[in-house]
N, C-alpha and C positions, 0 to 999 in steps of 0.2 A: 113654326113654333120655336121659340127659344126661352129658356129659363136659366138664369145666371145667377148662382149663389155667390156672396162674397161676404167679407168682414171676419173670417175666422182667424184663428191664431192660437197662440200659447198663452194660457192664463192660469193661475194658481187656484187650487181648491177654495171654494167660498167666493170667487171673483164673479165677474159679471162680463158679458159680452153681448153686442147687439149684430145679429146677421141681417143682411138685407138681400132680396132677390129681385133682379130686373127681369121683367117680363115683356116679350114682345112678339108679334107675329099672330096674335089672336086678339079677341075681345075680352081683356082682362077683367073688366067689370061684369062680365057676365057668368064667370064661374067661380064657385067656392075654390079656395085654394088651402095647401097644406104645407107643413113641414114634415120631414122625415129623416132619418139618418141610418147610417151603416157603420158599425163599429168593426175594427179589425177582425176579420174572421168570423164575423157573425153575419146573420140576416139581417134585412132592413126593418126598421121600426118606424112606425107612425107616430108622430108626436103631438100634432096641433093641425086643426082645420077651422078656417074663418069662413063665412058666408059671404055672398056678393055684397051686402051692405056693411059688413064688418060687425055684425052683431051675432052674439050667441056662439062665441068660440067653443070648441072642445078639445079637450087635452087628454093625453094618455096619463095614466095614473103616474108613470115614473117622472113626469115633469110638472104635473098639477101643482099649482101655488108657486113655482120656481119660473116658469117659462110664460112668456105672453106673446100671442100672435096679434098681428095687426096688418093693416093695407093702407095704401093710399091709391085709390082707383085713378085719380087725376094723373099720377105720375106712373102707373102701372108697376108698382113696387110692392113687395111683400116683406114683412119684417118679423124676426124673432128676438125678442129681448129674453135674455138668459141670465138669471141671477143664481146665487146659491151653487155654482157650479162644483160638480164632483168629479173625480177621476174616471168614474163610468159613463160620464158624459163624452169622454173622447170618442170622436166618430167624424165621418164625414157627413155633412149636413146638406140637405136638398130641398128644394122646393118642387111641389108637384101641382098639376092641375087636379082639382077634386083630391081624391086619395089614390089617383093613378100612379103607381111607381114608375111605370114605363114612360111617362111623360117628363121625368127629371131630366135636367139638363147638367150643366157643369156644378160640381158640389163645392163646399169650402170645408176645410179640416180644421176642426176645434179639438186642440190637445189640453186637457186639463191635468197638471202636474206641477209638483214643487220643486 
């Protein structure tokens, strides 16, 4: 099982960024998928989950209305569109199978700063 997140970078407050996650080694379309993050010096935080068909996504209150999770089962890809970024969104972002933190692979760093 491999999960590799990418697309992070430095963005100004109020800006947007889209993260991607490439999945391999398992039947991607058979599992709900999630995004989570870990800010420096803090524990991990679940952000969003999407079911196998891409319907009925759920979000943490901290990102609801700003972030959008989506998936492309044909490409085994998971996405996170992030708008209205805030300094407190600075973290390493990971994709996970269901909400299992232990399944995370390589994360991508998002830094929100002016």
